[in-house]
C-alpha positions in Angstrom: 0.0 0.0 0.0 1.4 3.4 -0.9 2.3 5.7 1.9 0.1 8.7 2.8 2.8 11.0 1.6 2.9 9.3 -1.8 -0.8 9.2 -2.0 -1.0 13.0 -1.2 1.7 13.7 -3.8 -0.2 11.7 -6.4 -3.5 13.5 -5.7 -1.8 16.9 -5.9 -0.2 16.0 -9.2 -3.4 14.7 -10.6 -5.2 18.0 -9.7 -2.5 20.0 -11.3 -2.8 17.9 -14.4 -6.6 18.3 -14.5 -6.3 22.0 -14.1 -3.8 22.3 -16.9 -6.0 20.1 -19.1 -9.0 22.3 -18.5 -6.8 25.3 -19.5 -5.2 23.7 -22.5 -8.2 22.2 -24.2 -9.9 25.6 -25.0 -6.6 26.9 -26.2 -6.2 24.0 -28.7 -9.7 24.7 -29.8 -9.1 28.3 -30.4 -5.7 27.7 -32.1 -7.5 25.2 -34.5 -10.3 27.7 -35.4 -7.9 30.7 -35.7 -5.5 28.8 -37.9 -8.2 27.9 -40.3 -9.7 31.4 -40.2 -6.4 32.8 -41.4 -7.0 31.1 -44.8 -10.8 31.0 -44.7 -11.9 34.4 -43.4 -15.1 34.1 -41.4 -14.6 30.5 -40.3 -15.9 30.0 -36.9 -16.9 26.4 -36.6 -15.1 23.1 -37.3 -17.0 19.9 -37.7 -14.6 17.0 -37.0 -14.8 13.3 -36.5 -12.8 11.4 -33.9 -12.0 7.7 -34.7 -9.4 5.0 -34.3 -7.2 4.8 -37.4 -5.9 1.6 -38.9 -3.3 1.3 -36.3 -5.8 1.9 -33.4 -4.5 5.3 -32.7 -7.3 7.9 -32.0 -7.4 10.7 -34.5 -9.5 13.8 -34.8 -10.0 15.2 -38.3 -11.6 18.2 -39.8 -14.7 17.3 -42.0 -16.2 20.7 -42.6 -15.6 24.4 -41.8 -18.4 26.8 -41.5 -19.3 30.4 -40.7 -21.6 31.3 -37.9 -24.4 31.6 -40.6 -23.9 27.9 -41.5 -22.3 28.6 -44.8 -19.9 25.8 -45.6 -16.3 27.2 -46.4 -14.5 23.7 -46.6 -15.7 20.2 -47.0 -13.1 17.4 -46.8 -15.0 15.4 -49.5 -14.7 18.2 -52.0 -11.4 19.6 -50.9 -10.4 23.2 -51.7 -8.7 24.7 -54.8 -6.4 26.8 -52.6 -3.5 24.8 -51.4 -3.1 27.1 -48.4 -6.4 25.9 -47.1 -5.6 22.3 -47.5 -2.2 22.8 -45.7 -3.9 24.7 -42.8 -6.4 21.9 -42.4 -3.5 19.4 -42.4 -1.7 21.5 -39.7 -4.8 21.7 -37.6 -5.5 18.0 -37.8 -2.0 17.0 -36.7 -0.8 19.9 -34.4 -4.0 20.7 -32.7 -6.8 18.1 -33.1 -4.6 15.1 -32.4 -3.3 16.7 -29.3 -6.8 17.5 -28.3 -8.0 13.9 -28.7 -4.9 12.7 -26.9 -5.8 14.9 -23.9 -9.5 14.2 -23.7 -9.9 10.6 -24.6 -13.4 9.7 -25.6 -14.7 13.3 -25.3 -14.1 13.9 -29.1 -14.8 10.5 -30.5 -17.5 10.4 -33.1 -18.9 13.7 -34.4 -17.4 16.8 -32.7 -18.0 20.5 -33.1 -15.3 23.0 -32.3 -15.9 26.7 -32.2 
């Protein structure tokens, strides 16, 4: 059985981790939206899907990008003629959304909306 001191240290570390996670998740969401809004002005909403890839690694991928009005600015099925948009979506997928799903577990599995 762990000592009381070790148990207390564990609880404190877990609390710090949870506090950091609560702070980090909204930042990742904002970074994702703002990165895409740089190449798609007016973008305010990302529809994404979280799933396990062929290696059983959880991934979160952009499916569509929309304005507040509901206008679709990007759809993964259609792609985009501007290579900068495609590159921004790739960066968001790997740099922000994969980190987001790593931090949150099942919270973003299936359909997810990020605004």
